[in-house]
C-alpha positions, -999 to 999 in steps of 0.1 A, spaced: -837 472 -291 -831 483 -255 -796 491 -242 -797 461 -218 -804 436 -246 -774 444 -266 -746 418 -267 -717 423 -244 -683 407 -245 -668 394 -212 -634 380 -204 -638 349 -183 -609 333 -164 -614 296 -157 -588 280 -135 -563 307 -146 -570 305 -184 -587 334 -202 -617 329 -224 -640 354 -243 -677 349 -243 -706 370 -255 -740 373 -237 -768 398 -236 -766 425 -209 -801 415 -196 -794 378 -193 -791 359 -161 -758 347 -148 -767 313 -161 -760 326 -196 -723 329 -187 -723 294 -175 -739 282 -207 -714 301 -228 -683 290 -210 -694 254 -204 -685 240 -239 -652 258 -239 -640 243 -206 -659 210 -207 -676 215 -173 -714 211 -167 -728 247 -164 -746 238 -132 -712 228 -116 -697 263 -123 -692 289 -96 -691 325 -110 -674 356 -95 -671 391 -107 -648 420 -100 -679 441 -94 -694 420 -66 -685 403 -33 -693 366 -32 -706 341 -58 -731 352 -84 -764 333 -82 -772 317 -115 -809 328 -117 -802 365 -111 -798 391 -139 -763 402 -147 -774 439 -142 -780 432 -105 -743 424 -101 -733 454 -122 -718 432 -149 -712 451 -181 -690 451 -211 -653 441 -204 -661 432 -167 -637 405 -156 -654 372 -146 -638 345 -126 -651 310 -130 -644 278 -110 -658 243 -111 -652 206 -119 -672 177 -132 -654 155 -107 -675 147 -76 -659 138 -43 -660 101 -36 -680 104 -4 -684 71 14 -696 60 48 -676 39 71 -692 6 78 -695 4 115 -711 -26 132 -722 -39 99 -744 -9 89 -757 -10 53 -778 11 28 -775 44 46 -787 31 80 -768 32 112 -765 4 138 -798 14 154 -817 13 121 -818 51 118 -809 70 87 -773 82 87 -765 119 86 -752 131 53 -716 141 52 -713 178 45 -677 180 32 -660 184 -1 -626 175 -15 -597 193 -32 -583 178 -64 -547 169 -66 -533 184 -97 -498 169 -94 -481 167 -60 -504 194 -46 -517 174 -16 -497 197 7 -518 227 -6 -551 209 -4 -544 197 32 -536 233 43 -569 246 27 -590 219 43 -575 227 77 -581 264 74 -617 258 62 -625 243 96 -620 278 112 -656 290 113 -649 327 118 -622 329 91 -646 310 68 -673 335 75 -650 364 68 -639 350 35 -674 340 24 -695 370 35 -673 399 46 -648 408 19 -650 444 8 -661 453 -27 -631 475 -32 -597 459 -40 -576 448 -11 -543 465 -6 -524 432 -5 -529 399 -23 -564 409 -36 -567 383 -64 -553 355 -42 -577 363 -13 -607 364 -37 -597 331 -53 -594 316 -18 -629 329 -11 -642 312 -42 -624 279 -32 -642 282 2 -675 288 -16 -670 255 -34 -659 237 -2 -690 250 15 -712 230 -10 -721 194 -5 -700 167 -19 -681 185 -46 -645 193 -53 -622 223 -57 -598 225 -86 -569 245 -71 -550 255 -103 -561 291 -103 -554 294 -66 -520 278 -70 -511 301 -98 -519 332 -78 -502 319 -47 -472 309 -67 -469 344 -81 -466 356 -45 -442 328 -33 -421 314 -61 -400 294 -36 -431 275 -24 -450 268 -56 -427 254 -82 -444 240 -114 -427 210 -129 -435 182 -153 -470 168 -146 -476 190 -116 -456 208 -89 -427 202 -66 -438 188 -32 -437 212 -3 -443 212 35 -480 216 44 -473 235 76 -450 260 58 -477 265 32 -503 270 59 -481 295 77 -476 316 45 -513 316 37 -519 330 72 -492 357 67 -508 367 34 -543 370 50 -528 389 78 -515 416 54 -547 415 33 -575 416 59 -574 442 87 -605 439 108 -616 474 98 -617 465 61 -644 439 65 -680 444 54 -711 424 63 -736 406 41 -757 386 65 -763 379 102 -734 355 104 -712 384 92 -725 408 118 -718 382 146 -683 376 133 -676 413 129 -686 419 165 -665 390 177 -634 401 157 -637 437 169 -638 425 205 -607 403 199 -590 433 183 -597 455 213 -583 428 236 -551 425 215 -547 463 214 -549 465 252 -518 443 254 -499 464 229 -493 501 222 -523 501 199 -503 518 171 -508 490 146 -541 477 132 -550 441 140 -558 417 112 -584 390 111 -556 364 114 -541 382 144 -575 381 162 -581 344 154 -547 327 156 -522 350 175 -510 337 208 -487 355 232 -462 337 255 -443 355 283 -411 342 298 -398 346 334 -364 337 348 -363 317 381 -396 329 394 -427 346 380 -423 384 385 -447 412 378 -430 419 344 -418 391 321 -382 390 309 -394 386 273 -425 379 253 -432 361 221 -461 364 196 -469 336 171 -495 317 151 -482 282 158 -474 264 191 -443 243 182 -439 211 201 -406 192 201 -404 154 203 -380 150 232 -367 116 243 -388 112 275 -421 128 264 -446 107 245 -477 129 247 -488 165 240 -498 169 276 -464 157 289 -445 180 265 -467 210 274 -460 204 311 -423 204 302 -422 234 278 -447 256 297 -433 247 331 -398 252 345 -370 246 319 -333 246 328 -314 272 308 -278 287 309 -274 325 311 -239 339 312 -225 305 322 -249 302 351 -279 277 354 -313 293 357 -349 282 353 -371 296 325 -409 297 332 -433 301 303 -469 312 305 -496 321 280 -505 358 282 -530 357 253 -548 327 239 -563 325 204 -598 312 194 -580 287 171 -549 271 183 -524 255 158 -501 230 173 -471 218 152 -455 185 162 -419 189 150 -415 155 133 -390 167 107 -353 172 115 -326 182 91 -303 153 83 -269 165 70 -259 134 52 -292 130 34 -295 168 28 -332 168 37 -355 169 66 -363 133 77 -393 123 98 -395 111 134 -422 85 132 -425 75 168 -457 75 188 -468 108 203 -504 110 215 -527 140 216 -560 146 233 -594 154 217 -599 181 244 -573 201 263 -574 226 291 -547 253 289 -557 272 321 -528 260 342 -504 273 315 -519 308 316 -505 339 334 -524 351 365 -537 381 345 -550 359 317 -567 335 342 -585 364 358 -597 376 323 -608 341 314 -628 337 346 -644 371 342 -655 364 306 -668 330 316 -689 344 344 -705 370 320 -716 344 295 -753 336 299 -748 299 288 -717 294 309 -718 267 336 -699 269 369 -674 243 355 -661 269 329 -647 290 357 -610 281 361 -607 265 326 -595 273 291 -609 243 272 -601 236 235 -614 207 214 -597 192 184 -613 201 150 -587 191 124 -555 172 119 -530 175 90 -513 141 87 -483 129 67 -472 96 53 -436 93 40 -399 97 49 -395 135 46 -416 167 46 -409 172 9 -421 137 -2 -449 113 7 -485 124 10 -505 149 31 -542 145 40 -565 162 65 -589 147 90 -617 171 101 -644 170 127 -677 178 108 -701 176 138 -699 162 173 -679 130 169 -684 127 131 -649 128 116 -640 126 79 -607 118 61 -601 144 33 -577 127 9 -575 150 -21 -609 147 -38 -620 117 -17 -641 123 15 -645 93 37 -661 89 72 -637 77 99 -639 69 136 -623 85 166 -602 54 168 -588 63 134 -579 98 147 -562 83 178 -541 61 154 -525 92 140 -503 93 171 -478 73 150 -455 45 160 -460 27 127 -452 35 90 -486 50 82 -502 85 84 -491 104 115 -503 137 129 -482 167 120 -504 198 125 -533 199 151 -560 225 151 -579 231 183 -609 255 188 -617 273 220 -650 261 234 -662 296 243 -662 311 208 -700 307 207 -705 316 170 
């Protein structure tokens, strides 16, 4: 008997629970699926297999030896028999997979995240992050084989969740991911009877970004395919741009390169040097009394604002000094109510556009850089000069009275004007009118977090 044909024992972690299985060393990966399937009650073809010895999912029809799996190698397994309830919206009486013009409808390429007990806040955050193409590429194809210095198990579990979301019409079971995330943040993930304590989706999203920022410096990334090479070049360019604004002493992370925005503040008039600067991942928008749209509020907050300094009245002028490829906008709908001892929601109507041009809110230096980059692009049109256009790709919406109760779902743009509602495991096509209705003003789902993508990413 050859050495490769001897039985080997493997420890397999399925959704956080350990199992022991025995296979032959020269078997294909499918042998692990067949061995673990009766133990966890999931169809072997629905299982996604990861190993501590390999980056990315293991193909079922490839030998274990190719992935350097041997005795006592730790295996991570994810999967679910539940299939996302993917349905098409009936528009203009369309039936049986045909659109209004009698053409076959395009298949919806989107998957759901199971709700395992008040975990809609976590699933909504995952679905929103998944719409960031460059981050998705980094997690799917660019993680290094060696252990990460921070949050290694969580980041690899997040990668496996993205692997599942990247498939057609399936679901992610988030129990393993929640367990690992909860070990890092006990104040956010609180197990209780029949599930977890409800949390704020934006706070969860912010903490995931902070974890990824620590775990993924740009220099740590490898590449597995052409998409990885393109993403690596793009991230290195963004990192160089960020370093040019700073002292260059600290290494930039993937999250810094994709989500970090810099705002500079001037007093009374715009001088050569700002009075102060701010760096952040989220653009926070307040719901003031006389502003009922994102554009109006941006004009107010990024324009001239009356402030008091040492008892004297001055004007504060804000300008973007660095714009991110992906722009998170948080509509501050939750305010602390002392009597209720919780954050209650402002449900009034506040509109937001599908596209937005931030050029007029940029500093003179950033405007020059944007024009220069636009003129160098081979596919750029003359209209891109003097613009910084973003288009809406995802919305986290909330229904309920407070941030810690109710229900969170995500709406995402899959392609062109094809939008879907990602409600836990259910995926349903919606119209642009449904997205506009998220502006609020009635007791239904209202927009809380907006994700915009810069049109000139080009990946």
